[in-house]
ROSE-4610 file (N, C-alpha, C; in Angstrom, 1 decimal, always signed):
// ROSE-4610
residu = [M/M/M/V/V/V/K/K/K/R/R/R/G/G/G/L/L/L/W/W/W/E/E/E/I/I/I/K/K/K/G/G/G/R/R/R/E/E/E/R/R/R/K/K/K/P/P/P/L/L/L/R/R/R/E/E/E/V/V/V/V/V/V/Y/Y/Y/D/D/D/R/R/R/L/L/L/K/K/K/K/K/K/G/G/G/I/I/I/Q/Q/Q/R/R/R/G/G/G/D/D/D/F/F/F/K/K/K/A/A/A/G/G/G/E/E/E/R/R/R/L/L/L/I/I/I/E/E/E/Q/Q/Q/R/R/R/L/L/L/A/A/A/E/E/E/G/G/G/L/L/L/G/G/G/V/V/V/S/S/S/R/R/R/T/T/T/P/P/P/I/I/I/R/R/R/E/E/E/A/A/A/I/I/I/S/S/S/R/R/R/L/L/L/E/E/E/Q/Q/Q/D/D/D/G/G/G/L/L/L/V/V/V/Y/Y/Y/K/K/K/I/I/I/P/P/P/Q/Q/Q/G/G/G/G/G/G/A/A/A/V/V/V/V/V/V/K/K/K/G/G/G/T/T/T/T/T/T/K/K/K/E/E/E/E/E/E/I/I/I/D/D/D/E/E/E/I/I/I/F/F/F/G/G/G/I/I/I/R/R/R/A/A/A/V/V/V/L/L/L/E/E/E/S/S/S/Y/Y/Y/A/A/A/A/A/A/S/S/S/L/L/L/A/A/A/T/T/T/K/K/K/Q/Q/Q/V/V/V/D/D/D/D/D/D/G/G/G/V/V/V/L/L/L/S/S/S/R/R/R/L/L/L/Q/Q/Q/K/K/K/I/I/I/I/I/I/D/D/D/R/R/R/S/S/S/Q/Q/Q/Q/Q/Q/A/A/A/L/L/L/E/E/E/R/R/R/G/G/G/D/D/D/V/V/V/D/D/D/G/G/G/F/F/F/I/I/I/R/R/R/L/L/L/N/N/N/T/T/T/K/K/K/F/F/F/H/H/H/E/E/E/M/M/M/I/I/I/Y/Y/Y/R/R/R/A/A/A/S/S/S/H/H/H/S/S/S/D/D/D/K/K/K/L/L/L/Y/Y/Y/Q/Q/Q/I/I/I/I/I/I/S/S/S/N/N/N/L/L/L/R/R/R/D/D/D/Y/Y/Y/F/F/F/Y/Y/Y/K/K/K/Y/Y/Y/R/R/R/V/V/V/F/F/F/I/I/I/L/L/L/K/K/K/M/M/M/E/E/E/G/G/G/M/M/M/P/P/P/Q/Q/Q/V/V/V/S/S/S/L/L/L/Q/Q/Q/D/D/D/H/H/H/R/R/R/R/R/R/M/M/M/L/L/L/Q/Q/Q/A/A/A/M/M/M/R/R/R/E/E/E/K/K/K/D/D/D/S/S/S/K/K/K/K/K/K/V/V/V/E/E/E/E/E/E/L/L/L/V/V/V/R/R/R/E/E/E/H/H/H/I/I/I/L/L/L/R/R/R/G/G/G/K/K/K/E/E/E/S/S/S/L/L/L/L/L/L/K/K/K/E/E/E/I/I/I/D/D/D/R/R/R/G/G/G/R/R/R/L/L/L/C/C/C/L/L/L/E/E/E]
num = [1/1/1/2/2/2/3/3/3/4/4/4/5/5/5/6/6/6/7/7/7/8/8/8/9/9/9/10/10/10/11/11/11/12/12/12/13/13/13/14/14/14/15/15/15/16/16/16/17/17/17/18/18/18/19/19/19/20/20/20/21/21/21/22/22/22/23/23/23/24/24/24/25/25/25/26/26/26/27/27/27/28/28/28/29/29/29/30/30/30/31/31/31/32/32/32/33/33/33/34/34/34/35/35/35/36/36/36/37/37/37/38/38/38/39/39/39/40/40/40/41/41/41/42/42/42/43/43/43/44/44/44/45/45/45/46/46/46/47/47/47/48/48/48/49/49/49/50/50/50/51/51/51/52/52/52/53/53/53/54/54/54/55/55/55/56/56/56/57/57/57/58/58/58/59/59/59/60/60/60/61/61/61/62/62/62/63/63/63/64/64/64/65/65/65/66/66/66/67/67/67/68/68/68/69/69/69/70/70/70/71/71/71/72/72/72/73/73/73/74/74/74/75/75/75/76/76/76/77/77/77/78/78/78/79/79/79/80/80/80/81/81/81/82/82/82/83/83/83/84/84/84/85/85/85/86/86/86/87/87/87/88/88/88/89/89/89/90/90/90/91/91/91/92/92/92/93/93/93/94/94/94/95/95/95/96/96/96/97/97/97/98/98/98/99/99/99/100/100/100/101/101/101/102/102/102/103/103/103/104/104/104/105/105/105/106/106/106/107/107/107/108/108/108/109/109/109/110/110/110/111/111/111/112/112/112/113/113/113/114/114/114/115/115/115/116/116/116/117/117/117/118/118/118/119/119/119/120/120/120/121/121/121/122/122/122/123/123/123/124/124/124/125/125/125/126/126/126/127/127/127/128/128/128/129/129/129/130/130/130/131/131/131/132/132/132/133/133/133/134/134/134/135/135/135/136/136/136/137/137/137/138/138/138/139/139/139/140/140/140/141/141/141/142/142/142/143/143/143/144/144/144/145/145/145/146/146/146/147/147/147/148/148/148/149/149/149/150/150/150/151/151/151/152/152/152/153/153/153/154/154/154/155/155/155/156/156/156/157/157/157/158/158/158/159/159/159/160/160/160/161/161/161/162/162/162/163/163/163/164/164/164/165/165/165/166/166/166/167/167/167/168/168/168/169/169/169/170/170/170/171/171/171/172/172/172/173/173/173/174/174/174/175/175/175/176/176/176/177/177/177/178/178/178/179/179/179/180/180/180/181/181/181/182/182/182/183/183/183/184/184/184/185/185/185/186/186/186/187/187/187/188/188/188/189/189/189/190/190/190/191/191/191/192/192/192/193/193/193/194/194/194/195/195/195/196/196/196/197/197/197/198/198/198/199/199/199/200/200/200/201/201/201/202/202/202/203/203/203/204/204/204/205/205/205/206/206/206/207/207/207/208/208/208/209/209/209/210/210/210/211/211/211/212/212/212/213/213/213/214/214/214/215/215/215/216/216/216/217/217/217/218/218/218/219/219/219/220/220/220/221/221/221/222/222/222/223/223/223/224/224/224/225/225/225/226/226/226/227/227/227/228/228/228/229/229/229/230/230/230]
x = [+21.5/+21.0/+19.7/+18.9/+17.6/+17.5/+16.6/+16.4/+15.1/+15.1/+13.8/+12.8/+11.6/+10.5/+10.2/+11.3/+11.0/+10.6/+11.2/+11.0/+10.2/+10.1/+9.5/+8.2/+8.0/+6.8/+5.7/+4.6/+3.5/+2.6/+1.9/+1.1/-0.1/-0.5/-1.6/-1.4/-0.1/+0.2/-0.6/-1.2/-2.0/-1.3/-0.2/+0.6/+1.4/+1.8/+2.7/+4.0/+4.5/+5.7/+6.8/+7.1/+8.3/+8.1/+6.8/+6.6/+6.7/+6.3/+6.4/+7.9/+8.7/+10.1/+10.8/+10.5/+11.1/+10.7/+9.5/+9.0/+9.7/+9.9/+10.5/+12.0/+12.7/+14.1/+14.3/+13.4/+13.5/+13.3/+12.3/+12.0/+13.1/+13.7/+14.8/+16.0/+16.2/+17.4/+17.0/+15.8/+15.4/+15.4/+15.0/+14.9/+16.3/+17.3/+18.6/+18.8/+17.9/+18.1/+19.3/+19.5/+20.7/+21.6/+22.8/+23.7/+24.5/+24.9/+25.7/+27.0/+27.3/+28.5/+28.1/+26.9/+26.6/+26.2/+26.7/+26.5/+25.2/+24.4/+23.1/+23.4/+23.4/+23.6/+22.3/+22.1/+20.9/+20.4/+21.3/+20.9/+20.4/+21.2/+20.8/+19.5/+19.3/+18.0/+16.8/+17.1/+16.0/+15.6/+16.6/+16.4/+15.6/+16.1/+15.5/+14.0/+13.7/+12.4/+11.5/+12.1/+11.4/+10.9/+11.7/+11.4/+12.5/+12.3/+13.4/+14.3/+15.4/+16.3/+15.9/+14.9/+14.5/+13.9/+12.9/+12.3/+13.4/+14.3/+15.4/+16.3/+16.6/+17.4/+16.7/+15.4/+14.6/+14.5/+14.4/+14.3/+15.6/+16.7/+18.0/+18.2/+17.8/+17.9/+17.1/+15.9/+15.1/+15.7/+16.3/+16.9/+18.2/+18.8/+20.0/+19.5/+18.3/+17.7/+17.3/+16.9/+16.5/+17.7/+18.9/+20.1/+20.4/+19.7/+19.9/+21.0/+21.4/+22.4/+23.2/+24.4/+25.1/+25.6/+25.6/+25.9/+27.5/+27.9/+29.4/+29.7/+30.9/+31.2/+31.1/+31.3/+31.2/+29.8/+28.8/+27.4/+26.7/+25.4/+24.7/+24.9/+24.7/+24.9/+25.3/+25.6/+26.1/+25.2/+24.8/+24.0/+24.8/+24.3/+25.0/+25.0/+26.1/+26.1/+25.6/+25.7/+25.2/+26.2/+26.3/+27.3/+26.5/+27.2/+26.6/+26.2/+26.9/+26.6/+25.2/+25.1/+23.8/+22.6/+22.8/+21.8/+21.4/+22.4/+22.1/+21.3/+21.7/+21.1/+19.6/+19.4/+18.1/+17.1/+17.6/+16.7/+16.3/+17.3/+17.1/+16.0/+16.1/+15.1/+13.8/+13.7/+12.5/+11.8/+12.6/+12.1/+11.3/+11.9/+11.3/+10.0/+10.1/+9.0/+7.8/+8.2/+7.1/+6.4/+7.1/+6.5/+5.6/+6.0/+5.2/+3.9/+4.1/+2.9/+1.9/+2.4/+1.6/+0.9/+1.6/+1.0/-0.2/+0.0/-1.0/-2.2/-1.9/-3.0/-3.9/-3.2/-3.9/-4.9/-4.6/-5.4/-6.7/-6.8/-7.9/-8.4/-7.9/-8.2/-9.7/-10.4/-11.8/-11.9/-13.0/-13.3/-13.0/-13.3/-13.1/-11.6/-10.7/-9.3/-8.8/-9.3/-8.9/-9.3/-10.5/-11.0/-10.1/-9.7/-8.9/-7.5/-7.0/-5.7/-5.7/-6.8/-7.0/-7.0/-7.7/-7.8/-6.4/-5.6/-4.2/-3.4/-3.6/-2.9/-3.3/-4.6/-5.2/-4.6/-4.6/-4.0/-2.5/-1.8/-0.4/-0.1/-0.9/-0.8/-1.0/-2.0/-2.3/-1.1/-0.5/+0.6/+1.8/+2.0/+3.1/+2.8/+1.6/+1.2/+1.4/+1.2/+1.4/+2.8/+3.7/+5.0/+5.2/+4.3/+4.3/+5.0/+6.3/+7.0/+6.9/+6.9/+6.7/+5.3/+4.3/+3.0/+2.9/+3.6/+3.7/+4.4/+5.4/+6.1/+5.2/+4.4/+3.5/+2.5/+2.0/+1.0/+1.6/+2.9/+3.6/+3.7/+4.0/+4.1/+2.7/+1.7/+0.3/-0.1/+0.3/-0.1/+0.5/+1.8/+2.4/+1.9/+1.7/+1.1/-0.2/-1.1/-2.4/-2.4/-1.5/-1.3/-0.8/+0.2/+0.7/-0.2/-1.0/-2.1/-3.1/-3.4/-4.4/-3.9/-2.7/-2.2/-2.8/-3.3/-3.9/-2.9/-1.6/-0.6/+0.0/-0.4/+0.1/+1.6/+2.1/+3.6/+4.4/+3.9/+4.6/+4.6/+3.4/+3.3/+4.2/+4.4/+5.2/+6.7/+7.1/+8.5/+8.8/+7.9/+8.1/+8.1/+7.3/+7.2/+8.5/+9.1/+10.4/+11.5/+11.5/+12.6/+12.4/+11.2/+11.0/+11.3/+11.0/+11.3/+12.8/+13.5/+15.0/+15.7/+15.2/+15.9/+15.0/+14.2/+13.3/+14.0/+15.1/+15.7/+16.2/+16.6/+17.0/+15.9/+14.7/+13.5/+13.1/+13.2/+12.9/+13.9/+15.2/+16.2/+15.9/+15.5/+15.2/+14.0/+13.0/+11.8/+12.0/+13.1/+13.4/+14.4/+14.8/+15.7/+14.8/+15.5/+14.8/+14.1/+12.8/+12.1/+11.6/+12.1/+11.7/+10.3/+9.7/+8.3/+7.4/+7.7/+6.9/+7.0/+8.2/+8.4/+7.7/+7.8/+7.1/+5.6/+5.1/+3.6/+3.2/+3.9/+3.6/+3.6/+4.6/+4.7/+3.4/+3.0/+1.8/+0.6/+0.5/-0.7/-0.7/+0.5/+0.7/+0.4/+0.8/+0.5/-1.0/-1.7/-3.1/-3.9/-3.4/-4.1/-4.0/-2.8/-2.6/-3.4/-3.5/-4.3/-5.8/-6.3/-7.7/-7.9/-6.8/-6.9/-6.6/-6.4/-6.1/-4.9/-3.9/-2.7/-1.6/-1.6/-0.7/+0.7/+1.0/+2.4/+2.9/+2.1/+2.5/+2.7/+1.8/+2.0/+3.3/+3.6/+4.8/+6.0/+6.0/+7.1/+7.3/+6.1/+6.2/+6.7/+6.3/+6.8/+8.3/+8.7/+10.1/+11.0/+10.5/+11.3/+11.3/+10.2/+10.0/+11.1/+11.2/+12.2/+13.6/+13.9/+15.3/+15.7/+14.8/+15.2/+15.6/+14.8/+15.2/+16.6/+16.9/+18.2/+19.3/+19.1/+20.2/+20.4/+19.3/+19.4/+20.2/+19.9/+20.5/+22.0/+22.4/+23.8/+24.6/+23.9/+24.6/+24.9/+23.9/+24.1/+25.3/+25.4/+26.5/+27.8/+27.9/+29.1/+29.5/+28.5/+28.8/+29.2/+29.1/+29.4/+28.3/+27.1/+26.0/+25.3/+25.6/+25.0/+26.1/+26.3/+27.3/+26.6/+27.2/+26.6/+27.0/+26.1/+26.3/+26.3]
y = [+4.4/+5.8/+5.9/+6.9/+7.1/+7.3/+6.6/+6.8/+7.5/+8.5/+9.2/+8.3/+8.4/+7.5/+6.4/+5.7/+4.7/+5.3/+6.4/+7.0/+8.3/+8.8/+10.2/+10.3/+11.4/+11.6/+12.2/+11.6/+12.0/+13.1/+13.8/+14.9/+14.4/+13.1/+12.6/+12.3/+12.4/+12.1/+13.1/+12.5/+13.3/+13.9/+13.3/+13.8/+15.1/+15.9/+17.0/+16.5/+17.3/+16.8/+16.4/+17.1/+16.8/+15.4/+15.1/+13.8/+12.6/+12.9/+11.9/+11.6/+12.7/+12.6/+11.8/+12.2/+11.5/+10.0/+9.7/+8.3/+7.5/+8.1/+7.4/+7.1/+8.1/+7.9/+6.9/+7.0/+6.1/+4.7/+4.4/+3.1/+2.6/+3.5/+3.1/+2.6/+3.2/+2.8/+1.5/+1.4/+0.1/-1.1/-0.9/-2.0/-2.3/-1.4/-1.7/-1.1/-0.2/+0.4/+1.3/+1.9/+2.7/+1.9/+1.6/+0.8/+1.6/+0.8/+1.5/+2.1/+3.3/+3.9/+4.7/+4.6/+5.3/+6.8/+7.6/+9.1/+9.5/+10.2/+10.8/+12.2/+12.5/+13.8/+14.5/+15.7/+16.4/+16.6/+17.1/+17.4/+16.2/+15.1/+13.9/+13.3/+13.4/+12.9/+13.8/+15.1/+16.0/+15.7/+15.5/+15.2/+13.8/+12.8/+11.5/+11.5/+12.3/+12.4/+13.4/+14.3/+15.3/+16.4/+16.8/+17.8/+18.8/+19.8/+20.8/+20.2/+20.9/+20.4/+20.6/+21.5/+21.9/+20.7/+19.9/+18.8/+17.6/+17.6/+16.6/+16.9/+18.2/+18.6/+18.3/+18.6/+18.4/+16.9/+16.1/+14.6/+14.1/+14.5/+14.1/+14.4/+15.6/+16.0/+15.0/+14.7/+13.7/+12.3/+11.9/+10.6/+10.6/+11.7/+11.8/+11.6/+12.2/+12.0/+10.6/+9.9/+8.5/+7.6/+8.1/+7.3/+6.5/+6.8/+6.1/+6.6/+7.9/+8.5/+9.5/+9.9/+10.9/+11.9/+13.2/+14.3/+14.4/+14.8/+15.0/+16.4/+16.9/+18.3/+18.7/+17.8/+18.1/+18.3/+18.1/+18.3/+16.9/+16.9/+15.6/+14.8/+13.5/+12.6/+11.2/+10.3/+9.0/+8.0/+6.9/+5.9/+5.1/+5.0/+4.4/+2.8/+2.2/+0.7/+0.2/-1.1/-1.7/-2.6/-2.7/-3.6/-4.7/-5.8/-6.9/-6.4/-5.5/-4.9/-4.2/-3.5/-2.7/-3.6/-4.7/-5.7/-6.3/-6.7/-7.2/-6.3/-5.0/-4.0/-3.7/-3.5/-3.1/-4.3/-5.5/-6.7/-6.9/-6.6/-6.7/-5.7/-4.5/-3.4/-3.8/-4.3/-4.7/-5.8/-6.8/-7.9/-7.4/-6.4/-5.9/-5.1/-4.2/-3.3/-4.1/-4.9/-5.6/-6.7/-7.3/-8.3/-7.6/-6.4/-5.6/-5.1/-4.6/-4.2/-5.4/-6.5/-7.7/-8.1/-7.9/-8.2/-7.2/-6.0/-4.9/-5.3/-5.6/-5.9/-7.1/-8.1/-9.3/-9.0/-8.1/-7.8/-7.0/-6.5/-5.7/-6.1/-7.1/-7.4/-7.9/-7.5/-7.9/-9.0/-9.6/-10.7/-10.2/-9.0/-8.5/-8.5/-8.1/-8.2/-9.6/-10.5/-11.9/-12.5/-12.2/-12.7/-12.3/-11.0/-10.5/-11.1/-11.3/-12.0/-13.4/-14.1/-15.5/-15.4/-14.4/-14.3/-14.1/-13.3/-13.0/-14.3/-15.1/-16.4/-17.3/-17.4/-18.2/-17.8/-16.5/-16.0/-16.2/-16.2/-16.4/-17.9/-18.8/-20.2/-20.4/-19.7/-19.8/-19.2/-18.1/-17.5/-18.5/-19.2/-20.2/-21.4/-21.8/-22.9/-22.6/-21.4/-21.0/-20.4/-20.5/-20.0/-18.5/-17.8/-16.3/-15.8/-15.8/-15.4/-13.9/-13.1/-11.6/-11.3/-12.0/-11.9/-12.3/-13.4/-13.8/-12.8/-12.1/-11.1/-9.9/-9.5/-8.4/-8.8/-10.0/-10.4/-10.6/-11.0/-11.1/-9.7/-8.7/-7.4/-6.9/-7.2/-6.8/-7.5/-8.8/-9.5/-8.8/-8.5/-7.8/-6.4/-5.7/-4.3/-4.3/-5.3/-5.3/-5.6/-6.5/-6.7/-5.5/-4.8/-3.7/-2.5/-2.4/-1.3/-1.6/-2.9/-3.3/-3.0/-2.6/-2.2/-0.8/-0.1/+1.2/+2.2/+2.0/+3.0/+3.5/+4.7/+5.3/+5.5/+6.0/+6.2/+5.0/+3.9/+2.6/+2.1/+2.2/+1.7/+2.4/+3.7/+4.5/+4.1/+3.9/+3.6/+2.2/+1.3/-0.1/+0.0/+0.7/+0.9/+1.4/+2.4/+3.0/+2.0/+1.2/+0.2/-0.9/-1.3/-2.4/-1.9/-0.7/-0.1/+0.0/+0.4/+0.6/-0.6/-1.8/-3.1/-3.9/-3.2/-3.9/-4.9/-4.5/-5.4/-6.7/-6.6/-7.8/-8.6/-8.0/-8.8/-9.6/-9.0/-9.7/-10.8/-10.6/-11.6/-12.8/-12.6/-13.7/-14.5/-13.8/-14.6/-15.3/-15.0/-15.6/-16.8/-17.0/-18.1/-19.4/-20.5/-21.8/-22.2/-22.5/-23.0/-21.9/-20.6/-19.6/-19.1/-19.1/-18.7/-19.6/-20.9/-21.9/-21.8/-21.5/-21.3/-20.1/-19.0/-17.8/-17.9/-18.6/-18.8/-19.7/-20.7/-21.5/-20.6/-19.7/-18.8/-17.9/-17.4/-16.6/-17.4/-18.6/-19.4/-19.5/-19.8/-19.9/-18.6/-17.5/-16.1/-15.9/-16.2/-16.0/-16.8/-18.1/-19.0/-18.4/-17.9/-17.4/-16.1/-15.3/-14.1/-14.5/-15.5/-16.0/-16.4/-17.0/-17.5/-16.3/-15.1/-14.0/-14.2/-15.0/-15.3/-14.3/-13.1/-12.0/-12.4/-13.1/-13.5/-14.5/-15.4/-16.3/-15.6/-14.7/-13.9/-13.1/-12.5/-11.7/-12.6/-13.8/-14.8/-15.2/-15.5/-16.0/-14.9/-13.7/-12.6/-12.4/-12.4/-12.2/-13.3/-14.5/-15.7/-15.6/-15.1/-15.0/-14.0/-12.9/-11.9/-12.3/-12.8/-13.2/-14.4/-15.3/-16.4/-15.8/-14.8/-14.2/-13.5/-12.9/-12.2/-13.3/-14.4/-15.4/-16.0/-16.2/-16.8/-15.8/-14.5/-13.5/-13.4/-13.4/-13.4/-14.6/-15.8/-17.0/-16.9/-16.3/-16.2/-15.2/-14.2/-13.2/-13.9/-14.7/-15.4/-16.4/-17.0/-18.0/-17.3/-16.0/-15.3/-15.3/-15.7/-15.7/-14.4/-13.5/-12.1/-11.2/-10.2/-9.2/-7.9/-7.4/-6.2/-5.0/-4.1/-3.0/-1.7]
z = [+1.9/+2.0/+1.4/+1.7/+1.2/-0.2/-0.9/-2.3/-2.5/-3.4/-3.6/-4.3/-3.8/-4.4/-3.4/-2.9/-1.9/-0.6/-0.2/+1.1/+1.0/-0.2/-0.3/+0.4/+1.1/+1.9/+1.0/+1.0/+0.2/+0.9/+0.2/+0.7/+1.6/+1.5/+2.2/+3.6/+4.1/+5.5/+6.4/+7.4/+8.3/+9.5/+9.9/+11.0/+10.6/+11.5/+11.2/+10.5/+9.6/+8.8/+9.6/+10.7/+11.5/+12.2/+12.5/+13.1/+12.1/+10.8/+9.8/+9.5/+9.4/+9.1/+10.2/+11.5/+12.6/+12.6/+12.3/+12.3/+11.2/+10.0/+8.9/+9.2/+9.8/+10.1/+11.2/+12.2/+13.4/+12.9/+12.2/+11.7/+10.8/+10.0/+9.1/+9.9/+11.0/+11.9/+12.6/+13.0/+13.7/+12.8/+11.6/+10.6/+10.0/+10.3/+9.7/+8.4/+7.9/+6.6/+6.7/+7.9/+8.2/+9.1/+8.7/+9.5/+10.5/+11.6/+12.6/+12.0/+12.3/+11.8/+10.5/+10.0/+8.8/+9.1/+8.3/+8.6/+7.9/+8.7/+8.2/+7.8/+6.5/+6.0/+5.7/+6.3/+6.2/+4.8/+3.9/+2.6/+1.8/+2.0/+1.3/+1.8/+3.1/+3.7/+3.2/+3.1/+2.7/+1.3/+0.4/-1.0/-1.1/-0.3/-0.4/+0.0/+1.0/+1.6/+0.9/+0.1/-0.5/+0.4/+1.4/+2.4/+2.5/+3.3/+3.6/+4.6/+4.9/+5.9/+7.4/+7.5/+8.9/+9.6/+9.1/+9.8/+9.9/+9.0/+9.1/+10.4/+10.5/+11.6/+13.0/+13.0/+14.2/+14.5/+13.5/+13.7/+14.2/+13.7/+14.1/+15.6/+16.0/+17.4/+18.3/+17.9/+18.6/+18.7/+17.5/+17.5/+18.4/+18.5/+19.5/+20.9/+21.2/+22.6/+22.8/+21.7/+21.8/+22.0/+21.8/+21.9/+20.6/+19.5/+18.3/+17.4/+17.6/+16.8/+17.7/+17.2/+17.9/+16.8/+17.2/+16.3/+16.2/+15.0/+14.8/+14.4/+14.7/+14.4/+12.9/+12.0/+10.6/+10.1/+11.0/+10.6/+10.4/+10.7/+10.6/+11.8/+11.6/+12.8/+12.2/+13.2/+12.9/+13.7/+13.0/+13.7/+14.7/+15.9/+17.0/+16.8/+17.3/+17.3/+18.6/+18.8/+20.0/+20.6/+21.9/+22.6/+23.3/+23.7/+24.4/+25.8/+26.3/+27.7/+27.6/+26.5/+26.3/+26.1/+25.3/+25.2/+26.5/+27.3/+28.6/+29.5/+29.5/+30.3/+29.8/+28.5/+28.0/+28.2/+27.9/+28.1/+29.6/+30.4/+31.9/+32.3/+31.8/+32.2/+31.6/+30.4/+29.8/+30.6/+31.1/+31.8/+33.1/+33.7/+35.0/+34.6/+33.7/+33.4/+32.7/+31.7/+31.0/+31.9/+32.8/+33.7/+34.7/+35.1/+36.0/+35.3/+34.1/+33.3/+33.1/+32.9/+32.7/+34.0/+35.1/+36.4/+36.6/+36.4/+36.6/+35.7/+34.4/+33.5/+34.0/+34.5/+34.9/+36.0/+36.9/+38.0/+37.6/+36.4/+36.0/+34.6/+33.9/+32.6/+32.5/+31.4/+31.2/+30.1/+30.0/+29.0/+27.6/+27.3/+25.9/+25.5/+26.4/+26.1/+26.0/+26.9/+26.9/+25.6/+25.1/+23.8/+22.7/+22.7/+21.6/+21.6/+22.8/+23.0/+22.4/+22.7/+22.1/+20.6/+20.0/+18.6/+18.0/+18.7/+18.2/+18.2/+19.3/+19.3/+18.2/+17.9/+16.9/+15.5/+15.3/+14.0/+13.9/+15.1/+15.1/+14.7/+15.2/+14.8/+13.3/+12.8/+11.4/+10.5/+11.0/+10.3/+10.3/+11.4/+11.4/+10.4/+10.4/+9.6/+8.1/+7.7/+6.3/+6.0/+7.1/+6.9/+6.8/+7.3/+7.3/+8.6/+8.6/+9.7/+10.0/+9.0/+9.1/+9.7/+9.3/+9.9/+11.3/+11.6/+13.0/+13.9/+13.4/+14.2/+14.4/+13.5/+13.7/+14.8/+14.7/+15.7/+17.1/+17.1/+18.4/+19.0/+18.3/+18.8/+19.3/+18.5/+18.9/+20.2/+20.4/+21.6/+22.8/+22.8/+23.9/+24.1/+23.1/+23.2/+23.9/+23.5/+24.1/+25.6/+26.0/+27.4/+28.2/+27.6/+28.3/+28.4/+27.3/+27.3/+28.4/+28.6/+29.6/+31.1/+31.2/+32.5/+32.9/+31.9/+32.1/+32.8/+32.5/+32.9/+31.6/+31.2/+30.0/+30.0/+31.2/+31.3/+31.1/+31.8/+31.8/+30.4/+29.7/+28.4/+27.4/+27.6/+26.7/+26.9/+28.1/+28.4/+27.8/+28.0/+27.4/+25.9/+25.3/+23.8/+23.3/+24.0/+23.5/+23.6/+24.7/+24.8/+23.8/+23.5/+22.5/+21.1/+20.9/+19.6/+19.4/+20.5/+20.4/+19.9/+20.3/+19.9/+19.0/+18.2/+17.3/+16.4/+15.8/+14.8/+15.5/+16.8/+17.5/+17.9/+18.2/+18.5/+17.3/+16.1/+14.9/+14.7/+14.9/+14.7/+15.6/+16.9/+17.8/+17.2/+16.8/+16.3/+15.0/+14.3/+13.0/+13.3/+14.5/+14.8/+14.8/+14.4/+14.2/+15.6/+15.5/+16.7/+17.6/+17.5/+18.4/+18.3/+17.1/+17.0/+17.7/+17.6/+18.3/+19.8/+20.3/+21.7/+22.2/+21.4/+21.8/+21.8/+20.9/+20.9/+22.1/+22.4/+23.6/+24.9/+24.9/+26.1/+26.1/+25.0/+24.9/+25.4/+25.0/+25.5/+27.0/+27.6/+29.0/+29.7/+29.1/+29.7/+29.7/+28.6/+28.5/+29.6/+29.7/+30.7/+32.1/+32.4/+33.8/+33.9/+32.9/+33.0/+33.2/+32.5/+32.8/+34.2/+34.8/+36.2/+37.2/+36.7/+37.5/+38.4/+37.9/+38.6/+38.2/+38.8/+38.4/+38.6/+39.7/+40.0/+38.9/+38.5/+37.4/+36.1/+35.8/+34.5/+34.6/+35.7/+35.9/+35.7/+36.2/+36.1/+34.6/+34.0/+32.6/+31.6/+31.8/+30.9/+31.1/+32.4/+32.7/+32.0/+32.2/+31.6/+30.1/+29.5/+28.0/+27.5/+28.1/+27.7/+27.9/+29.1/+29.4/+28.5/+28.2/+27.3/+25.9/+25.5/+24.2/+24.3/+25.4/+25.5/+25.5/+26.2/+26.2/+24.8/+24.1/+22.8/+21.9/+22.0/+21.2/+21.5/+22.8/+23.2/+22.7/+22.7/+22.2/+20.7/+20.0/+18.5/+18.2/+19.1/+18.9/+19.2/+20.3/+20.6/+19.6/+18.9/+17.9/+16.5/+16.5/+15.3/+14.2/+14.6/+13.7/+13.6/+14.5/+14.5/+14.8/+13.9/+14.2/+14.7/+15.8/+16.4/+15.5/+15.3/+14.4/+15.2]
């Protein structure tokens, strides 16, 4: 549950309060700070964040629309769990949309974007060499986001971002599996090379394989009992 001080919203936040509260709660669910089945009580959240109950109530309604919580008759909401079927479905949708966005990006990418992608790869390698897995994960996210933004389709980018955010904690789990950061980085190198060659079909294929490999690795860990669905 939220502890005052750790989560408390400061006055220097630039976004509207309702947006700040929504972002905090959404990230808390994605990171696993709030567990599946945990009840979100408006009064406790308001006290923990140092706000009134109104922005809490608005945030919970948005989280329900996102599919992250469900409301209960007693008041407040409960964090939703995840099923293997949902993992299979979401990763399948991601594979289609993200590979398509990468294909669009490849057809119009400029040298500036290619240069920035190379720098991300270089920094990712450096992060791995010093054992900074969390830093590698942040760069991994940045690499994909830069490609999808280069598609110049705002709607497609937003849909992809929402799906990636929805399963954020599982993406992190995959990248913390032994050997997976190295595999992921090699995939990124191959994607970038195909983008330089303007081979949109190859990029589309590589991104699809990249995502589906992650899905299969995740499902195997679940079957082996190394990851419990929440």
